[in-house]
N, C-alpha and C positions, 0 to 999 in steps of 0.2 A: 504494499499499500504505499501511495506516495507520501514523502515526508511533510508536504505542506497540510496534508489532512491532519496528522497528528499534532501539529501546532495549532492549527485552527480547533481541534477538540480540546488540547489543553487550554487555550484562551477562554473558549466559552464555558468550560466546565468552571474554570477558575471564577470567571463573573458570575455564574449562576450560584456557586457556593459561597461567594464573599459575604452576602447579607447574613447568612446562618451562622457563619463561622465568627462574625463579628458579635452577633447576639451571644453565642455560646462563650465566646472568649471574654467579653466584658462581664456578664453574669457569672461566670466562673470565678473571675478575679474577685468580685465581691463575695461570692460564696466561701471563698478561702478565709474570710473573717466574718462568717455567718453569726457565731456566737456573740462575738464583740459588737457587731452592727446591730444585732437584733436586742441585745441588753440596752445599748444606747438609745435605741429608738423606743422601746418600752420598757422603761426601768420598773413600772409597776407590776410587770410579770415575772420579774427575776429579782426577788428581794436580797439575794446573796447568802453567804453563811450567818447563821444565827443559831444561838444556844437551843439545846432541846434534842430529844432523841427523835431521828427520822422514822417516819412510818414505812412499814413494809410495803413491797409492790401489790401484794394482794389488797392490803388495806387501802391503798391509794385507788386501786382499781375499783373497789366497792365503794369507796367515798364518792368518786366521780358519778356512779350510777345513782348514788343517794341524791346527789344534786341535780342530776337530770334523769328523772325516772322514765322518760320516754326514749332513752338511748341506752345503748349498752358498749362497755369497754372493749376494744379490741387490742389497744397496745399501749403500755406504760413506756415513756421515755424518762431517764432520769440523768441525762447528761449535763443537765442545768444545776449549778450550785443553788440550792434553797428552794428549787422549784421542780415540779414534775409535769410534763405534759401528757396528757391522756388523750390518745386518738379514741374518738367514739364513731358509732354508726346508730342509724334509727333502730329500735327495738322492733322485733317482728309485730306487725300490724300497726305501728306508729306511723305518725305522718312524718314527713322528710325534716332533717334538722336544718336550723339555719347557722349552724356551726358544725364544726369537725374536730376541733381540739379544745380541750378544757385545762387550763393551768391551775395547779394546786401547790399550796405550800407543803413542803415535804414535811414538817414538824407538825403543823397545826391542822393541816387538811383544809385550810381556808381556801376558798375559790378566789383566784388572782385575775381571771378574765377568761373569755372565750372567744375564738377565732375561727372563721371559715377558711380553713387552710388552703392557699392556692387560688382563691378567687380573686377578683379584680380588686385592688388595694382601695378600700374605702375609709381606712384608717391606719395608724402608724403601724399596729401590730400585723397588719397583713401585707406590708411593704416587702419584707424579706422572703416570707413563704412564697408571694407571688414570683420574686426574682428566682427562687429555687425551682418552681414548676416551669417558670419560662426558659431557664437553662436545660431542664431535662426533657421537656416535651413541648416547648414553645407555648406553654398554657393552652394547650389544645388537647390534651389527655392522650388517649391512645394514638389518635391520629398524629400528633405532633411527634410521638416516639418513632413512628413509621418514617415520617419525613426525615427527621434527623438520621435515622438509620439509613435511609437511602442516600442522603447526603454523605455521610461516613463512607459508605461503600463506594460512592463516585470519587470521593477524596482519596480513598486507598488506591483504587485503579488509576487515578490521575498521577500519583506519586510516581508511578512506573512510567507512565506517558511522559511527565516532565522530566524524568531522568534521561529517557531515550532521547528526547529533542535536544538535550545537552550535548550529545556526542557528536563528534564530527563527521560530516558527511563523507561517505567514501569517495575517494578521488585516486584515480590511477596515476595522475601526473603529478601529484605532490611527492617531493622526495622525503618530507618529514614524516617521523614515525607518528603512530596512533596518539601516544601520550602527549607529543609535542603539539600536536594539532587540537588536543582536548585541553591543554593547560590554560588556555585564555578563558576557559569557560568556568573556571575557579577563581579568577581574578577580577577586580574591579578597576576599571579604568577611568579615573575622575577627570582626567584632563580633557576628555572628549565632551560633547554636548551633554545637556542636562537629560535628554532621552537616553544617550547611549549609557550614561552612568547609572540611571535608573534601571535600565535592562540589564546591565552588568550586575548590579546589586541584587536584582531579584533572581537572576539566573545563579549567581556565586552562593548566595545565602541558601537557595533551595539545595545546592549540592553539599554545601558544609552542614546543613542541618537535615539532609535528606532521611537518615535512619531515624531520628528523633520525631519527624512529621509522619513518617510510615508508622511508628509505634501509637503515635496520637490517633491517627486515621483508624487503624485497624483496631485498636481498643475501644474506639467509639462504635464500630461495628458490634463488638462484643456486647456492649451495653444495650444497644438499641435492636439490634437483629440477631439475638444469640444463636437462633437455629441455623443462620447462614454461617455464622463464625464456627459453631462446632462441626458443621458438615465440612467446611473447608480444612479446619485444623485435624479432624479425624481422618481425612483423606491423605494428608502429607505428614502427619506425625502420630506417635502413640499417645493420643489425647484423650484424657478423661473428662467428660462434660461435668460441670460443677453440679452440685446436688440440686439447685433450684432449677437448673435448665433439664433435668431428667423427667421423664413422664411420672406424674403422681400415681402411686398405688392406691387402687380402690381400697377403702376401709368400710366394713360393715356398719350399718346404723347402730349407734348407741343404744343399748338396751335399758339404760337408766338414765336420769337427769344428770347433766354435767356436774361436777363438783362446783363448790364456790371458790371465790378468789383466794381467800385466806388459806383454805386448805390446799389448794393447788400450789401456792406459794410455798407453804410448809414442805410439801412434798418435793417440791424442786430444791429447796435449800437442803434437804437432806441427801438428795441424789448428788448435788454438787459436793457436799462434803464427802460423801463416799468416793466420787471420782477424784478429788485432791488427794484423799489417802492413798488410792490406787496409784495414781501417776507419781506420788512421792515414793511408794515402795518400789515401783519399777526403776526409777531413777536412782535410788539407793542401791538397788541390785546391780545395775550397770556400773556404778562408780566402784563398788565393791569387788566386781570382777576385774575392773582395770587396776585396782591397786593390788 
């Protein structure tokens, strides 16, 4: 296929991806400081460390359901100092909720606020959650994930196209070797025109950072199109798909009512303690063998 076609394809693929990559890049830079920015925007939701015994995860989940009887807890996040973020959904038979997260004081269980996580920001508390969803799905839900996955796949392919168009065109008349003719592509000539300097900077930066850009592009495919990623990796390497990408096994319907949050939390703590003891025993056994 003619070289001009690959140059044309590289140019238009880059232009088509530019807007998406700018959105993902800017929002990703903000998300690197998500806890700090979120606490700065909404200090009322994050009281910080204060004296008192923290409630257990089960107690926090149950407290949230007491405060919102028409909802049920799905996840408890405790990564914030002094506060817990409880993810909730409408209880069976209840009307839709006007919030999806409720913040609780981890010591007193007092409600700190409610947020409709990921919706258009109508308050300061919704700014960072909206930026989060904008980064991962363009705030479009599953459709946005597919769009970003397609962009990531095009980006991955374009990495190889861009690399190819930097290679010197085959010429039988040239007496220089391949590397000598390719060397200018790695350099920037600032003494030329602005257009030439910009072109050289684009080409040279793409070559010097090529491996890193490919990792970014292909890892984006992993996050947004895991089925494509696992199919390709399984074909070229001994790749074990992650647990969440494997087909879910069917479980029989429970014959009894689910246990309460506090009981589930107590059982989880017991199993974690047993696991720690087991891991410590294995570690001691290995160190004993080495000695």
